[in-house]
C-alpha positions as CSV (number, residue, x, y, z in Angstrom):
1,X,0.0,0.0,0.0
2,X,1.2,3.4,-0.8
3,X,1.9,6.1,1.7
4,X,-1.2,8.0,3.1
5,X,-1.8,10.7,5.7
6,X,-4.2,10.3,8.6
7,X,-5.7,13.7,9.2
8,X,-8.5,15.4,11.2
9,X,-11.6,15.8,9.1
10,X,-13.9,17.3,11.8
11,X,-13.1,17.9,15.5
12,X,-15.9,20.3,16.4
13,X,-18.5,17.7,17.5
14,X,-19.3,17.3,21.2
15,X,-19.2,13.5,21.1
16,X,-16.9,12.5,18.3
17,X,-13.8,13.5,16.4
18,X,-13.5,12.4,12.8
19,X,-10.4,11.6,10.9
20,X,-9.9,10.7,7.2
21,X,-7.1,9.6,4.9
22,X,-5.4,11.3,2.1
23,X,-3.1,9.6,-0.4
24,X,0.3,11.2,-0.2
25,X,0.1,12.6,-3.8
26,X,-3.6,13.7,-3.5
27,X,-5.0,17.2,-3.1
28,X,-8.2,16.0,-1.6
29,X,-8.9,13.5,1.2
30,X,-11.1,10.5,0.7
31,X,-14.1,11.7,2.6
32,X,-14.2,15.0,0.9
33,X,-14.0,13.1,-2.4
34,X,-17.1,11.2,-1.4
35,X,-19.2,14.2,-0.3
36,X,-18.1,16.4,-3.2
37,X,-18.8,13.8,-5.8
38,X,-22.3,12.8,-4.7
39,X,-23.4,16.3,-3.8
40,X,-23.1,17.3,-7.4
41,X,-25.4,14.6,-8.7
42,X,-29.0,15.9,-8.5
43,X,-30.7,12.6,-7.7
44,X,-28.2,12.0,-4.9
45,X,-28.0,15.5,-3.4
46,X,-30.6,14.8,-0.7
47,X,-29.0,11.5,0.2
48,X,-25.6,13.1,0.4
49,X,-26.9,15.8,2.7
50,X,-28.6,13.2,4.9
51,X,-25.4,11.3,5.2
52,X,-23.5,14.5,6.1
53,X,-26.1,15.3,8.8
54,X,-26.0,11.7,10.1
55,X,-22.2,12.0,10.5
56,X,-21.8,15.5,11.8
57,X,-25.0,15.9,13.8
58,X,-26.1,12.4,14.9
59,X,-22.6,10.9,15.5
60,X,-20.5,14.0,16.0
61,X,-22.8,16.1,18.3
62,X,-25.6,14.0,19.6
63,X,-24.7,10.3,20.2
64,X,-21.2,9.5,19.2
65,X,-20.2,6.4,17.4
66,X,-22.4,4.1,19.4
67,X,-23.0,0.4,18.6
68,X,-26.6,1.0,17.5
69,X,-25.6,3.5,14.8
70,X,-22.5,1.4,13.8
71,X,-24.5,-1.8,13.1
72,X,-23.5,-2.6,9.6
73,X,-20.1,-4.4,9.9
74,X,-18.4,-5.1,6.5
75,X,-15.1,-6.9,7.3
76,X,-12.6,-4.3,8.7
77,X,-14.9,-1.4,8.3
78,X,-18.5,-0.4,9.0
79,X,-20.9,0.9,6.3
80,X,-22.8,4.0,7.1
81,X,-25.7,4.8,7.7
82,X,-27.0,2.1,10.1
83,X,-29.1,-0.7,8.9
84,X,-32.7,-1.3,10.0
85,X,-34.8,0.8,12.4
86,X,-32.8,2.0,15.3
87,X,-34.2,4.2,18.1
88,X,-31.8,6.3,20.2
89,X,-33.1,8.6,22.9
90,X,-36.5,8.7,21.2
91,X,-35.0,9.5,17.7
92,X,-35.7,6.9,15.0
93,X,-32.8,6.2,12.6
94,X,-34.2,4.4,9.5
95,X,-32.6,4.5,6.1
96,X,-34.5,2.0,4.0
97,X,-33.0,1.5,0.5
98,X,-30.5,4.3,1.2
99,X,-28.5,4.7,-2.0
100,X,-25.1,5.6,-0.5
101,X,-22.5,3.9,1.7
102,X,-19.7,5.7,3.5
103,X,-17.1,3.5,5.1
104,X,-15.8,4.1,8.6
105,X,-13.7,2.7,11.3
106,X,-14.2,3.2,15.0
107,X,-10.8,3.5,16.5
108,X,-10.4,0.7,19.1
109,X,-14.3,0.5,19.0
110,X,-14.5,3.8,20.8
111,X,-17.5,6.0,20.6
112,X,-15.5,9.2,20.2
113,X,-12.9,8.6,17.5
114,X,-13.9,7.6,13.9
115,X,-12.0,7.4,10.7
116,X,-14.1,8.1,7.6
117,X,-13.0,6.7,4.3
118,X,-14.7,6.9,0.9
119,X,-17.8,5.2,-0.4
120,X,-20.3,5.2,-3.2
121,X,-23.6,4.1,-4.6
122,X,-24.9,0.8,-3.2
123,X,-26.5,-0.7,-6.4
124,X,-26.6,-4.4,-5.4
125,X,-27.2,-6.7,-2.5
126,X,-23.5,-7.0,-1.7
127,X,-20.4,-4.8,-1.9
128,X,-18.8,-7.2,-4.3
129,X,-21.7,-6.9,-6.7
130,X,-22.0,-3.1,-6.4
131,X,-19.7,-1.8,-9.2
132,X,-19.4,1.7,-7.8
133,X,-18.4,0.8,-4.2
134,X,-16.5,-2.5,-4.5
135,X,-13.1,-0.9,-5.0
136,X,-13.8,1.8,-2.4
137,X,-14.8,-0.9,0.1
138,X,-11.6,-2.9,-0.6
139,X,-9.5,0.2,-0.2
140,X,-11.3,1.2,3.0
141,X,-10.6,-2.3,4.4
142,X,-6.9,-1.9,3.5
143,X,-6.7,1.6,5.1
144,X,-8.4,0.2,8.2
145,X,-6.0,-2.7,8.5
146,X,-2.9,-0.5,8.2
147,X,-4.3,1.9,10.8
148,X,-5.2,-0.9,13.2
149,X,-1.7,-2.4,12.7
150,X,-0.1,1.1,13.5
151,X,-2.2,1.2,16.7
152,X,-1.2,-2.3,17.7
153,X,2.5,-1.6,17.0
154,X,2.5,1.6,18.9
155,X,3.4,3.6,15.7
156,X,0.3,5.8,16.5
157,X,-1.4,6.3,19.9
158,X,-4.5,7.9,21.3
159,X,-4.2,11.1,23.1
160,X,-6.9,10.5,25.7
161,X,-7.1,14.0,27.1
162,X,-7.5,15.7,23.7
163,X,-9.5,13.0,21.8
164,X,-6.7,12.8,19.2
165,X,-4.6,10.3,17.4
166,X,-0.9,11.2,17.3
167,X,2.3,9.6,16.2
168,X,4.3,7.8,18.8
169,X,6.7,10.8,18.7
170,X,3.8,13.1,19.6
171,X,3.4,14.5,16.0
172,X,-0.1,15.5,14.8
173,X,1.1,14.7,11.2
174,X,0.7,11.0,10.7
175,X,2.0,9.2,7.6
176,X,1.3,5.5,7.2
């Protein structure tokens, strides 16, 4: 796998800090690629905005990355939004036939640190059969494995007091 950077995507939520990944030679991170691409497609604009609200409002501010909202495991990553009907604090989260998937990793299964990857249009029953997302899903799983290995090896660590991921040397810039 080529070199990529792990960088903060949004740290303004009360409950969760979001990271993303950026290929070393890319000008745009993977999560921004997802939102920018699908927000420009008229028939997916509403779904894209719903996904953004789910991430920033529901996960970031209101509930964090709780199990109920991270209930779509797909190998090393989780597909967002949640599957089925889920009620959290009297709020119903239901996304039947939702056309998009965004892939994410809860860092050490914590509710307050999530890494967002890319995603795409869910056009078939499985990721393998969905032409648009299959490669993004495979790539997200590879990113997640590399990040989990770096956590296990102590190459990156969690700064508990600041809800951050830092390099073992204390750097905020993380290259993996």
